[in-house]
N, C-alpha and C positions, 0 to 999 in steps of 0.2 A: 504494500500500500504506500503510494507516494503522497506528497503534500496535497496535490489536487484531489486525489481520491479521499484523503482524510478530511478535507473541507466538506465534501459531500456527505461522507458517512458520519462525520462529526455533527453536522447539522441535523441529520436524521436521528442520531442518538440523543441529542438534546431534545428533539421533538418527542422521541419515544419516552424519555424520562419525564417530561412535562405531562404527557398524556397518561403515563402510569400513575403519577402522583395525583392528577386531577380525577382519574377514574377509579381510584382505590375503593371508594364506598361500594362500587358495583361488584367487587371481588369478595370471595369468601375470606374471612380473616385468617384462618389456619387451614393448612392443606388437609385433604382427605385421602391420604396415601398410607401405605404400609412400608415398613423397612425394606429396602432393596428395590423399590419401584423403579429407580432410574437405570439400574444396570440392564433392565430388560428393554430400555428405550434407546440406549446409546451403544454403538458398536464396541466390541471388546478391544479393538486395536485402533490406534491413531491413524488418520488417513495418510496415505503415501503422498498424495498430491493435494494442493490447496483447494478449498471449496469456495463456492460463491458466497459472498457476504449475505445475500438475501436468504440463502438456505440456513446460514448460521442464525440469523435473527428470527427466522421462522421457528427454529428449534428452541430458541429462548422462550418463545411464547407457548409452544406446544409441549415442551418437555421440562423446562426449568421452572417456569412460573407455577405450574400445578403443585410443585413441592416447596413453594416459598411460604414462610410465615411473614405476613405483611406487618412489620413493626410500625410503619407509619400510618396504618389504617386507623380511621377514627373510632372503630369498634375494638381496637386493641388496648386492653387495660391491664396487661400482665407486666410483671417485673417493674422496672423504672423506665422513664423515657429513653429512647435511642435518638439522641439529638440529630437534627438534620435541617438544612435550609439551603436555598439556592446559592447564597454567598459562600457557604461552606463547601458545596459541591464544586463551585468554580475555583475555590482555593486549592482543593485537592487536584483538580485538573491541571492547574498551573504547576503545582508541586510535582506532579507526575511528568509534566513536560520538561521541567528543568532537570529533574532526575539526579540531583546532587545527593551525596551521602555525607551528611554533616557531622562526622564524628569529631572533627576538630575545627578551630577557627580557620585554619589555613585551608581546610577542605572546602569551605564555602563561607566566607566571612558574614555575609548577609543572613545565612541560615542560623548561625550562632547568635548574632547580635539582635536579630528580630525576636528570637525566642526569649532572650533575657529581658528585652523591653516589654513585650506583651505580658510576660509573667509578672513583672512589676505593676503594669496597668491593672491586671486582674487582682493581684494581691492587695493593692490599695483599695479597689472597689469592694472587695470582700470585707476589708477592715482588719487585715493581719497586722501584727506588730511590725514596726519598722525594721526590727532585727531580721525579718524574713525577706526583705527587699534588697536586691543586689546593688542598687544605686543610692541607697540611703547613706547618709554620712556616718562613717565608722562601722558600717554593717559588715559582718562576715558571712551573711546568709545569701540566699538567692533561690530562684525557681528553675525547674526543668520540666519538660514535657515527657512523660512516660507513656507506655502503651495502655496501661490499665491501672486501676487502684491496687490490684493484686501485686503488680510490679513495684508500686510505691511502697507497700507494706514490706515486701521482700527486701528491697535495697536498704530500707531503714533498719530492718532487723539485722541484716548483715553488717551494717555500720555499727550498730549497737553492740553486736557480738564482738567485733574487732576491738572496740574500745574497752569492753569488759575483760577480754582476754589480756589485753595490754596492761590494764590495771592490776589484774591478778598476777601476771608475770613479774611485776615490780615487787609485789609482796612475797611471792613464792618463786624465786628465779629458778629453782631446781625442778619445779613441777613440769610434767609433760603437758603439752597443750591439749591432748585428747582427754586427759583426766580433768583439766580445768573446764573444758567444753562441757563435760558431763555434769558439771555443777550449775550451769547456767539455767535460769528459769524465767520464762516469759509469761505474761498474763494477758487475758482478755475476758470479755463477758461472754456468757452463753449466747447472747444475741449478736455477737460479732460475726462478720462475714467469714465463711469457711476459708478464705484466702489467708487468714492469719494462721490457721492450722497448717495449711500447705506450706507457708513460709517457714514455720517452725520445723516441719519435716525436711525441707530443703536445707535449712540452716543447721540441722542436727542438734537442736536444743529442745529442752523440755518446755511444754506449754501448759499452764494451769488455767482452766476455763472456769470462771467464777459465776456464781448465781447473781443475777440482777434483782432489784426490788420488784414490787408488784406493778410498777409502771415500766418495767423492762429497762431500767436505768442502772448501770453499775455505780455503786456508791463508794465513797472513800473508806469508811470503816471496814467494809468487806475486803477491799484490796489490802488495806494495812494489815489486817489480821492474817491474811494468807501470806503476805510477804514476811511478816515477823515469824510465822510458823516455819517457813522455808529457810529463813536465815538461821533460826535456831537449830535446824536440822543439818546445817552445813552447806546449804544451797545458796546461790548468788542471784538475787533478782536483778535483771538487767534490761528488761524491755516491757513496756505496757502499751497495748494497743487499745485505744478507745474509739467510740463511734458516735458521730453526730448524724442521726438519721439512719437507723438500722434497716436492713433489708426486709425483715419480717413485718415490722409495724412502725417504722420511722420514729423510734424512740431515741432519746438523747442521754448519753452517759453524763454524770455529774462532774465536769472538769473542775469546778470550784472546790470540790472535796478531794478529787483524785490528784490534782496538781500538787498541793502541799504534802500529800503522802509520798509522792515520787521524790520530792526534794529531800526527804529524810534518808534516801538511799543513794549514795554517791554514784553508783554505776548505772542507774536506771535512765533509759531513754523513753520519753513519753511521746507517742505518736497519736495523732488525731485523724481519723478517717471520716471525711465528709463527702464521700463520692457523689451522693445525690443532693443532700441538704446543703452542702457547702456552697453550691451555686446561689442559693436563695439569700445568702448573707449580703448580697449586693443591695438588697432592700433594707433601708434604714430601720423599718419596723421589725425586722427579723434578726437584727444584729445581736440582740440579747441572747439568742440561742448559741452564740459563739463565746459566751462568757467563760473564762478560764483558759482560753487559748494562749494567754501570756505565759502559762507554765509549760507549753508544748515545746518539743525539740523539732517536730516536723508536722506538716499538715498537708493533706491532699484533697482535691475535689476533681470531678470529671465534667468539664464543659461539654463532653460528648454525651452527657446524660440530660442536662437541663439548661444548657445555654446555646442550643441550636447549632452546635458544632458536631459534625459527623465523626464517627469512630475512625481512628483512635486518637484521643487527646485527653490524657489524664495529667493534671498539673500537680506537681509536688514542690513544696517549699521547705527549706531547712534553715534553722537558726545559725548553724555553723557548717558551711560547705566543706571545710577541711576535715571535719569528723566523718562526713559522708564519703568524700573522695579518697581518703586515706585507706579505706577498706576495699576500694575497687580499682586502684591505680595499677595498670600494667602499661609500660611505656617503652615499646620496642623502637629502635632507631628509625624505622621506616614511617612511624607515625609522628615523630617529633618535628618541630618547626621553630623558627627563630623568634616567635612571639609567645612562646609557651608561658613565660613568666608574667605577661601583662594581659592575657586573654583567658577566656573560659574554653576548655575543651570538654564538651558534654559526653565524650566517651568515658570519662571518669565518673559520671554521675549515675550510671545504671548498668544493667547486665549486658545489653547488646552493644557492639561497636558501631554497627551501621544504624543510621538515623535518617528518617525522612524529614522533609522541610514542612513539618506540621504547623509551625508557627504562622504560616501564610493563611490557613483557613481560620484560625483564631483571630488573626489581625483583620481579615476580611469581615468576619461576623461582628466584631466589636466596633469596627468603623461604620458598617452598614446600619446597624440597629442603634448603636450608642448604648451607654449604660442604662439610660432611662427607658429605651425601647426594650431592653432585656428585662428590666424590672417589671414593665407592664405585662410582658409575656408570662413571667413567673406568677405575678399577682392574679392573672386571668386563670391559670391552672388551679391556684389555691381556691379561688372563688367557685370554680366548677366542682372541686372536691367538697367544699362546704355545702354546695347545693345537693350533691349526692348524699352526703351525711344527713342532711335535713330530711330527705325522702326516707332513708332507713329508719330514722328516729320516729317518724310518723306512723310507721307500720309496726304494730305490736308483735307481729310474728318474728321480727328481726331484732338484732342488737348490734351496736357499734362496739368494737373491741380494742380501739386505740384512741389516743388523743390526736385528733385531726389538726395538725399544725401546718402541714404543707399539702402536697397533692395526692396523698395516699389515704384511703379509707379501708380499714379492716372490719369486716362484718360477718355475720352468720345468722342462720335460722336458729331460733330458740329450740334446741333439741340435741340429738346425739351427733357425735362426729360423723357417724356413718350416713346420717341424713344429709349433712352438709357436703360430704364427699359425693354423694349421689347428685345433689343439686349442682355442684360445680361440673361434674362429669357430663351431666345432661346439657348444661349451658354450652360448654365447650364443644360438645358433639354436634350441636345444632349449627355451628359455623357462623352464628350471628353475633357472637361476642367471644372474647378470649380473656380469661383471668387465670391466676395461679393461686395455690394455697400457701399457707405457712402455719406455724404453731406459735400461739401467743398465750402465755401463762398456761401451758399444757392443754390448750384447746385448739382444735382444727378450725382455722378461719379462712375466709376468702379475701384476697387482696384486690381492691379496685383502685387503680392508679390512673390519673389523667396523664396521657402520654403524647397525644397527637399535637403537632404544632398548631393546627388551626381547629382545635377542639371547640365545640359549641355547646350551648345549653341543650340543643336538640339531641346531641350525642348522649348526654347524660340521661335525658328523658327516655331515649331509645333503650339504653342499657338497663334502666330500672324497669321498663316494661318487659323486657326479655326475662330479667331475674324474677320478677313477681309472677309472670306467666308460668315459668317452669316450676317455681315454688308452689304455686296453687295447684298445679297438676300433680306434683309429688304428694302434697298434703292431702289432696283429694283421693289419691290412690290409697293412702294410709287409712283414710277415714271411710273408704268403701264407695267408689264411684259407681254409677249405674253401668251395667255391662256394656251397653252400646258405646258410651263415651270412652271407656277403657279400651275397647276393641279398636276404635278409630285412632286413638293415640298410639297404640302399639303398632298399627299398620304404618304410621309415620316414622316410627323408630325402627329403622331397618337393622338387620343383623350387622352389616358392615359398620354402620354408624355406632352401634352399641359396642362393637368389639374393636373399634379403631385403636391401634396401639398408640397413635399420637395423642388422642384424647385422654387415654388412660395415663400416659406418661406425664401429662401436666396436671392431672387431677388426683391420681392415686398415690399416696405417700409410699406405698410398697414399691413403686417404680420410680417416681420422681424424687421421692425421699426428701421432702423439704423440711422435715421436722428437725427441731433443735434438740440436742441431747438432753434428756431429763435428768433431774438430780437423783443421786443415789440415796436411798433411805438411810438415815443416820448421818448423812453429810450436812454440814451447816447450810442453812438457807437464811442469809442475813438480809433482813428488810430494814434498811437504815432509816432512822427518823431524822427529823430536822435538828436534832441535838448537836452539840459541839462535836467536831470531828475527833476530838481527843477521846470521846467516850466510845468504847468498843462494846457492842452488844454481847452479852453472855448467853450461850445456848446450852441447854441441858444435854449432857452426853454421858453415857455410862463408861466411856473409855477413860483410862487414867490420864491425869494431867502430867505435863513434863515441865521441869524447871529449866529455863534457858540460861545461857551464860550472862545475859543482860538482866537477870532477875525478873523476866516477864513470864508470868504463869500462863501457859497456853495449853490447849487441849490437843491431844494427839489426833491427827486427822484419820478419819475412817476411810476415806477414799478420795481420789482426785482424778480428774480428767487429764489425759496426757496424749501428746502426739505419739502415735503407736510405735514407730521403729525404735524409740529411744530406750525404754526400759528393757526391751529385748536385747539390744546390742550393748547396753551399758550395765546390764545386771551383773552384780558381783563387784563393780567398781565402787559402789557407794557403801555406806555403812549398813551392814547386814541387819543390825538391830532395828533400824528405822524402816527399812524397805521390806523385810520379810513379812511384816504384819499388815502391810498396806495393799489392799486389792486395787488393781489398776484396771481401768475400763478402756478398751479400745473403742473410741467414740463412734466409729462407723460400723463396727461389727456387732454392737449390742451384746458383747461378750465380756464377762469379767474374768480376770486372771489373777493369780497370786504368784509372786516371784519368790523363789527360794534359791539361795545362793550357798555354795559350799565355801566354807571359810578358807581363804587363801587362794581361791581360784576365781578367775573372771571369765572363763570360757563357757559359753552357753551350751547346754545340752537339753533341748526341749523334749519333754515327754508329755504324752497325752494322758489325762485322767478323766474317765467318763463322768459326766454329771449325773447326779442322783435325782431322778424324776419323782422319787417317792415322797420327798419332803421339801421343806423350804418354802419361803413365801413366794407368791406369784406376782408380786407388784413389780412395777417398772424399776429395773436396776437393782433388784434384790440380790443379796449376797448369801449363798449357801456355803457354810464353812466346809472345807475338805475334811473327810473322815479320817480319824486317827484312832488306832487301838493301843497306842502306847508310845514311849519315847522311840524316836526313829534315829538311826545312825546318820551321820553327815552324808548329804546327797549332793550330786552335781546341781548346777543351776537348772531349774525346771520352769517350764511355762505350763501352768495348770489351769485348765478350763473350769470355770465355776458356772453355776446356773445362769442361763441367759433368759431374760424375760420374754423375748419374742424373737422370731426368726429374722435374721438380717435380710434385706432385699438383695444383697449381692453375694452372701455366703451362707452355707448351711449353718444350722444351730451349733454344731460342734466344730471345734478346731481339729484339724487332721495332722498336726505336727507329729513327726516321728513314725509315720506309717507310709506305706507305698501309695503312689497316686492311684493305683488300681483299686486298693482297698478303700481309699477315700471316695473314689468315684462310685464304687458299689454301694457304699453307705449313703452317698448323696442321692443315687438313683432310688434307693429304698425310701429315703425321706420324701423324695418327690412323689413317689407312688402313694 
């Protein structure tokens, strides 16, 4: 394709994009396809010779579009917004045309300098402290565009880990880094995004997942007690990840309490994840939700969610850029240049070396709409969410399950979780609306989020009509509809529509698995009051108390959530007396294990111990003690499966360590039958 052909095809593509976005309401929101549908429509081999452009575009409409979930659809209310606008699309087009790889200032000076400038623009609009701005007088901070919030959390955890190891090496110069690494403990709320857990797995550090209060907010006393317990046990708190605007219900952790707690521990890096809600802080009336950010070491938000910028564009600011880059610097000769000392090289600010010119689309959007135009866009979404909330509150059959501060409303029918699962599954199966579930305070809820750029009051009214129509049908079935009405409805609900894997995937927690890990019985559930942060709530516990070196009386922990590779790989490294009695729960396996270590040995030798189905409590997260007939001789480190409350969506109920894959497969087949 030469430039003349590109002009023609480019104009056709722009027209196709405009027509697609304009005609979205006429399309089904989610596809009605089964896994593997596309492999039957596309040849198994690439063509030897080039094909006509008209044939390619015809296949886009006939083969690709039937399998697309239309995130820009006015009936799409799942997840959070996927930002998009014509200025952003044009910015990406220009970035693709320039095609630079902006890993250093020398690689493309404009690519680097525009990114620094627009990050300062956005940071000022949000209201970040001046320490986070690159051009503020005396500032050591600055901003960078990453691919996603997951990457922002990861690079901050890596930087915090490097700083903590460095500090420990100064105190214990003879200690091996692997042993020091095994002592590091990170913290987050049960409502935090799963990317925090993934970052801990990649960073090879422990992660303690803490209970929020009844408003799904992580509180300072809860964090402080956990950190003091771990410090008394010889662990080193080094990283705390907080959230402003959680994924499940858009709740806000209490930074005003958490910040002072983090200041008590010299190695702790406090990160604030505002992927969705952080964009809204450009509105003066919402800046109070940012209170406490002055304690943070880093902050991120995603303009590709709620500022009309298309993916990918996740903005990260740090208070001290040297603390970030010192953990990530790799400087071969072929990447060096003569201005390294006086410029920013963004290759040192993240995981990838290669970087696109993403600042262009953010610059285009901010200049096209202006900060005031973006404020009006956010306020409009909040107004529509409030309108939807008002409709829910007027219907006594429903309840609202979150504090509606921004564009997300969590609601459910008053009834069982199964009823609400069926409601959501039926709504999504109809193709007229698309939402996803979550768990809030151990209840299955449905998330309604305003996402479309040009969403209207009519879209909200349409959504509520669909929801109430399906709800009335379900409730009528439960209450006994006349046979003729039930027969008519069942004819409309075809078998394919009922069994659609796609519909079940986003409606059924056994497949989509949106639930947040539940608390283990016996574990603390601290619901902090508004009392002074110095006061730590005491919780009754039958376990013995432990006296720490700092004369703080703490209770021995019953259980803790942890990033799963760590205890398995580090078992035997830590103090046997502390860890042998602490059951550890693999968060995504719904399986409890106990770690037993042989004194003087750190090599793992997992063995399987069958669970006892004859006894033990059946509640979520219940712990059944392993049987014992008397004093046992010292054993190798073991991974012992304990009663699992329910089958994992990805794994069988039992762990098959120490047996052949054939045996495990036979047992899995038996379980399946």
